[in-house]
C-alpha positions as CSV (number, residue, x, y, z in Angstrom):
1,M,59.5,74.4,-3.4
2,A,59.1,76.8,-0.5
3,E,61.0,79.7,0.1
4,A,64.2,78.8,2.5
5,S,63.5,82.3,4.3
6,Q,59.8,81.3,5.6
7,T,59.9,79.2,8.9
8,I,58.0,75.7,8.5
9,S,57.0,75.5,12.6
10,I,56.4,71.8,11.5
11,W,56.0,71.0,15.3
12,S,53.3,73.6,15.9
13,S,50.9,72.0,13.7
14,A,52.1,68.0,14.6
15,Q,49.4,66.0,15.9
16,R,50.1,64.8,19.3
17,P,51.5,62.5,20.0
18,S,53.4,61.6,16.7
19,K,56.1,60.9,15.1
20,T,56.8,62.4,11.6
21,F,59.6,63.1,9.1
22,Q,59.7,65.6,5.8
23,W,61.9,67.4,4.0
24,L,62.8,70.9,4.2
25,D,64.0,72.5,1.3
26,V,67.1,74.5,0.7
27,C,67.6,75.1,-3.0
28,E,67.9,73.8,-6.6
29,M,71.5,72.8,-7.1
30,A,72.5,73.8,-11.0
31,S,72.2,70.0,-11.7
32,G,68.0,70.5,-11.4
33,G,68.4,68.3,-8.4
34,P,67.1,69.7,-5.0
35,L,69.3,70.1,-2.4
36,R,67.2,69.4,1.0
37,L,67.6,68.9,4.9
38,P,65.9,65.8,6.6
39,V,64.0,66.9,9.5
40,H,62.1,64.3,12.3
41,V,59.6,65.5,14.9
42,V,58.5,63.9,18.0
43,A,55.7,65.8,19.3
44,G,54.8,64.7,22.7
45,A,51.3,63.9,24.4
46,Q,51.3,67.7,25.8
47,P,52.6,70.5,24.5
48,G,55.9,71.7,26.5
49,P,59.5,73.0,25.8
50,V,61.0,72.2,22.2
51,V,64.4,70.5,21.8
52,A,66.4,70.5,18.5
53,I,68.6,68.1,18.3
54,V,71.2,68.9,15.1
55,A,74.0,66.8,13.9
56,T,76.8,65.7,11.2
57,Q,77.6,69.6,10.5
58,H,81.1,67.8,9.7
59,G,80.2,64.8,6.8
60,N,82.8,62.3,8.3
61,E,81.5,62.5,11.7
62,V,79.2,59.5,11.6
63,R,79.1,57.7,14.5
64,P,77.4,59.7,16.4
65,L,74.5,58.8,13.8
66,G,73.8,56.0,15.6
67,A,73.1,57.1,18.4
68,V,70.1,59.8,17.0
69,L,69.0,57.4,14.7
70,E,68.4,54.7,17.9
71,F,66.8,57.7,20.3
72,V,64.3,58.4,17.4
73,R,63.2,55.0,16.9
74,G,62.9,54.4,20.6
75,I,61.6,57.3,22.2
76,D,57.8,56.9,22.8
77,P,56.1,60.4,21.9
78,A,52.8,59.2,24.4
79,E,55.6,59.5,27.3
80,L,57.0,62.7,26.1
81,G,55.8,66.4,26.9
82,G,56.9,69.1,24.5
83,T,58.9,68.5,21.1
84,V,62.2,66.9,19.8
85,V,62.8,67.9,16.4
86,V,66.1,66.2,14.9
87,L,67.9,67.3,11.9
88,P,70.5,63.9,11.6
89,I,72.4,65.5,8.5
90,A,72.8,69.0,8.5
91,N,75.5,69.2,5.8
92,P,74.2,66.3,3.0
93,L,77.1,67.3,0.5
94,A,79.7,66.8,3.1
95,F,78.2,63.6,4.1
96,E,77.9,62.3,0.5
97,A,81.7,63.2,0.0
98,G,82.8,61.5,3.6
99,A,84.1,64.6,3.9
100,R,84.5,67.4,7.3
101,C,83.5,70.4,4.7
102,T,81.1,71.3,2.1
103,W,82.9,70.0,-0.9
104,F,81.6,72.3,-3.0
105,D,82.6,75.4,-1.3
106,G,85.8,73.4,-0.7
107,W,86.3,74.4,-4.5
108,F,84.6,77.4,-5.1
109,G,83.8,79.0,-2.1
110,D,85.4,80.7,0.8
111,N,83.7,79.1,4.0
112,A,83.3,75.4,3.7
113,N,82.9,74.7,7.6
114,L,79.6,74.9,8.4
115,N,80.4,74.9,12.0
116,R,82.2,78.3,11.1
117,V,79.7,80.3,9.3
118,W,76.2,80.9,11.8
119,P,73.8,82.5,11.5
120,G,74.5,82.4,7.8
121,T,73.4,83.9,4.7
122,S,70.6,83.6,2.6
123,T,72.8,85.2,-0.5
124,G,76.1,83.6,0.6
125,W,78.3,80.4,-0.1
126,L,76.1,77.2,-0.3
127,T,77.1,76.3,3.4
128,E,76.0,79.8,4.6
129,H,73.0,79.2,3.1
130,L,72.7,76.0,4.5
131,A,73.3,77.3,8.0
132,F,70.8,80.3,7.1
133,V,68.1,77.5,6.6
134,I,69.0,75.9,9.4
135,S,69.0,79.0,11.5
136,E,65.5,80.4,10.5
137,N,63.8,77.1,10.5
138,I,64.9,74.9,13.2
139,V,67.3,76.7,15.8
140,S,65.2,80.2,15.8
141,E,61.7,77.8,16.6
142,A,63.5,76.0,19.4
143,D,64.0,76.6,23.3
144,Y,67.2,74.6,23.5
145,L,69.5,72.7,21.2
146,I,71.8,69.8,21.4
147,D,75.3,70.5,18.7
148,V,76.0,67.3,18.2
149,H,79.9,66.0,16.9
150,G,81.7,62.9,17.2
151,E,84.0,60.2,15.9
152,S,85.3,60.0,12.6
153,A,86.6,57.1,10.9
154,S,90.1,57.6,11.7
155,M,89.9,59.5,15.2
156,G,88.1,58.9,18.5
157,I,86.9,61.6,20.8
158,Y,84.8,62.1,24.1
159,F,83.7,65.0,25.7
160,A,81.0,67.6,26.4
161,S,81.3,71.4,26.1
162,V,80.6,74.2,29.2
163,S,81.3,77.6,29.0
164,T,83.2,79.6,30.8
165,E,80.6,81.9,31.5
166,N,78.0,80.9,33.9
167,S,74.8,83.2,33.7
168,G,71.8,83.4,31.4
169,A,71.9,80.8,28.5
170,H,75.5,79.9,29.3
171,K,74.4,79.0,33.1
172,T,71.6,76.8,31.7
173,A,73.6,75.4,29.2
174,N,76.5,74.5,31.5
175,E,73.5,72.5,33.4
176,L,72.6,70.8,30.6
177,A,75.7,69.7,29.6
178,M,76.7,68.1,33.3
179,A,73.6,66.6,32.9
180,F,74.0,65.2,29.6
181,G,76.0,62.8,31.1
182,M,79.4,62.3,29.8
183,E,82.3,61.6,32.0
184,I,84.4,64.4,30.7
185,L,83.6,68.1,30.3
186,V,85.7,70.6,28.5
187,R,85.4,74.3,30.0
188,G,86.0,76.7,27.2
189,R,84.6,79.8,25.4
190,P,82.4,78.6,22.5
191,G,83.4,79.9,19.1
192,A,81.2,83.3,17.9
193,R,80.3,81.6,14.7
194,T,80.2,78.1,15.7
195,L,76.5,76.6,15.8
196,T,76.5,76.4,19.9
197,G,78.3,79.8,20.4
198,W,75.8,81.6,18.0
199,A,72.7,80.1,19.8
200,L,74.3,81.1,23.4
201,E,74.7,84.7,21.7
202,I,71.0,85.3,20.7
203,G,69.7,83.4,24.4
204,K,69.4,79.7,23.8
205,P,71.1,77.4,26.2
206,A,73.0,75.0,23.4
207,V,75.2,71.9,24.2
208,A,77.9,70.6,22.3
209,V,78.9,67.3,23.1
210,E,81.5,64.8,20.6
211,L,80.0,61.5,21.3
212,G,82.3,58.5,20.9
213,Y,84.1,55.5,22.5
214,F,85.1,55.7,26.1
215,R,87.1,53.1,28.6
216,G,86.1,54.4,31.7
217,W,87.8,55.5,34.6
218,D,88.7,51.7,35.9
219,R,90.5,50.1,33.4
220,S,91.8,47.1,35.4
221,G,91.2,44.0,33.4
222,I,88.5,45.8,31.3
223,N,89.2,44.8,27.4
224,A,86.2,46.2,26.1
225,W,84.6,49.8,25.9
226,A,82.7,50.8,28.9
227,R,80.6,53.1,26.8
228,T,80.0,53.6,23.0
229,P,78.8,56.4,20.9
230,V,75.2,54.8,20.8
231,E,74.8,54.4,24.5
232,A,76.1,57.7,25.4
233,G,74.3,60.0,22.8
234,V,70.8,58.4,23.6
235,T,71.5,58.0,27.3
236,G,72.5,61.7,27.0
237,F,69.5,62.9,25.1
238,S,67.2,61.5,27.3
239,N,68.9,62.6,30.2
240,V,68.2,66.4,29.0
241,L,64.8,65.6,28.6
242,R,64.4,64.1,31.9
243,T,66.4,67.3,33.7
244,L,63.6,69.6,31.4
245,G,60.7,67.7,32.8
246,M,59.9,66.3,29.2
247,L,60.3,62.9,30.2
248,G,59.8,61.0,33.9
249,G,62.6,59.8,35.8
250,S,65.9,61.0,36.8
251,P,69.1,61.6,34.6
252,K,71.3,58.8,34.6
253,L,74.7,60.1,36.0
254,P,78.0,58.7,35.9
255,R,79.7,57.8,39.3
256,R,82.4,60.3,38.3
257,Q,82.8,63.6,35.9
258,V,86.0,65.7,35.3
259,I,85.9,69.4,33.9
260,V,89.0,70.0,32.3
261,E,90.4,73.3,30.7
262,S,92.9,74.8,28.2
263,E,91.7,72.3,25.4
264,L,94.6,72.4,22.4
265,G,94.3,70.8,18.9
266,I,97.9,69.2,18.6
267,G,97.9,68.9,14.4
268,P,100.8,68.5,11.9
269,K,103.0,71.2,10.2
270,H,103.6,68.7,7.3
271,G,101.1,66.6,5.6
272,G,102.1,62.8,5.2
273,L,101.0,60.0,7.3
274,L,100.6,60.3,10.9
275,F,101.7,56.8,12.9
276,P,100.0,57.5,16.5
277,E,101.3,56.5,19.7
278,I,99.0,57.2,21.4
279,T,95.0,55.9,20.9
280,N,91.5,56.3,21.5
281,A,91.9,53.8,24.1
282,S,93.8,56.6,26.1
283,I,91.3,59.0,26.3
284,G,90.7,60.1,29.8
285,E,94.0,59.3,30.9
286,T,97.1,62.0,31.5
287,V,100.6,61.8,30.1
288,P,103.6,63.4,30.9
289,K,105.0,66.7,29.1
290,G,107.4,65.7,25.9
291,T,105.6,62.0,25.6
292,V,105.4,61.4,21.9
293,L,101.6,61.1,21.2
294,G,102.6,60.8,17.2
295,R,105.0,60.9,14.3
296,V,104.5,62.0,10.9
297,V,106.2,60.5,8.1
298,S,106.5,61.2,4.7
299,P,104.7,58.5,2.4
300,Y,107.7,59.5,-0.5
301,S,110.8,59.6,1.0
302,F,109.7,57.7,4.4
303,A,111.3,60.4,6.1
304,E,110.1,61.8,9.7
305,L,108.7,65.1,9.5
306,D,107.3,66.3,12.5
307,V,106.8,64.8,16.2
308,L,103.3,65.7,17.9
309,I,104.2,65.8,21.3
310,A,102.3,66.7,24.8
311,P,102.5,70.0,25.6
312,F,101.2,70.0,29.4
313,D,103.4,68.8,32.5
314,S,100.0,66.7,33.2
315,T,98.3,66.3,29.6
316,F,94.8,65.0,29.6
317,I,93.7,63.4,26.5
318,L,90.4,64.4,25.2
319,A,90.8,63.1,21.4
320,A,93.3,60.6,19.6
321,P,93.0,58.2,16.2
322,H,91.5,55.0,16.7
323,D,94.6,52.6,16.9
324,D,98.3,52.4,15.7
325,V,97.8,52.3,12.0
326,C,99.0,55.2,9.8
327,Y,96.2,58.3,8.5
328,H,96.3,60.9,6.1
329,V,96.8,64.1,7.4
330,N,97.2,67.2,5.5
331,P,98.1,70.7,7.6
332,G,95.9,72.7,5.1
333,A,92.9,70.7,5.9
334,G,91.9,70.9,9.4
335,D,93.3,68.1,10.7
336,Y,94.4,67.2,13.7
337,G,96.1,64.6,15.5
338,F,94.9,64.8,19.2
339,F,93.0,66.8,21.3
340,V,94.6,67.6,24.7
341,A,94.0,69.6,27.9
342,D,96.0,70.2,30.9
343,A,95.4,67.8,33.7
344,G,96.7,69.9,36.3
345,L,93.3,72.8,36.0
346,A,90.9,69.6,36.4
347,K,88.2,69.6,38.5
348,W,86.7,66.1,39.8
349,M,83.1,65.2,40.8
350,E,81.6,62.7,42.4
351,N,77.7,61.7,41.9
352,S,75.4,59.5,44.2
């Protein structure tokens, strides 16, 4: 088994043009089985920039995987300049359990959330070891990074992130986030130990996206989703490559985009069943301050334990449960009911 600290540089030796797949070893588990990471490499006909796409840091965010799969299947290396390196499952243990975080470290370790431990360490908890191997073998070798998150089985979400800074790697990342082509962008400071935050800290332009379903701006008579995670993701990945000159053509942008600020996660103070009154069909809409977003009810006594309400005078919905059935929530497990922003700070943009 290869040493985890040695970079594999799998794209430097790849034949052009080609698509290849291989495993990147992390460690041997106590069971005797290997822990390894899947890596797809699309080497274009000509050398050029290296773009890394990293998905499924959180093992329950499975719907964006359809976009990653379709993108890799559909891209023609003969039409590509440069290289795309795709890690579809960054946390196999969390994916296996269908959980947000690494179940193994949830029991034994202190750091179970892969997106809070970057750049990791080779001597830390298992989740930190995963981050270290990805850092050394993929992120450090890439010129640009797309950090893919999105919908779980319970929560719908849809936006790309832009940084409050706009110089150096942050400036390039913001341009790529706009070009990705999602209608909703959220301005904020990337967390220092998130993958995107760490990449920007070391000077690598990184874009974080939350892929999901979106009904669009004009909802009169619309009964179907205007955009799906697969379409938004495949379009977005291609848009980034076009912006970087790695694919021909121009980015396909929506007619209107908006940048919102003051992103806020609204989660329960008590565990139980969340009954949403606002669902993901309302992503992109605004509701008045005090609007009930959802209620938490005890599954034992059936008493109402908590009411989640809209906090801003005009509250912009970024994420919400899929429909009006009930969902299990636990305040100690990182469960959120909703993500919102202050619509009063929104900046609208029109594209030709």
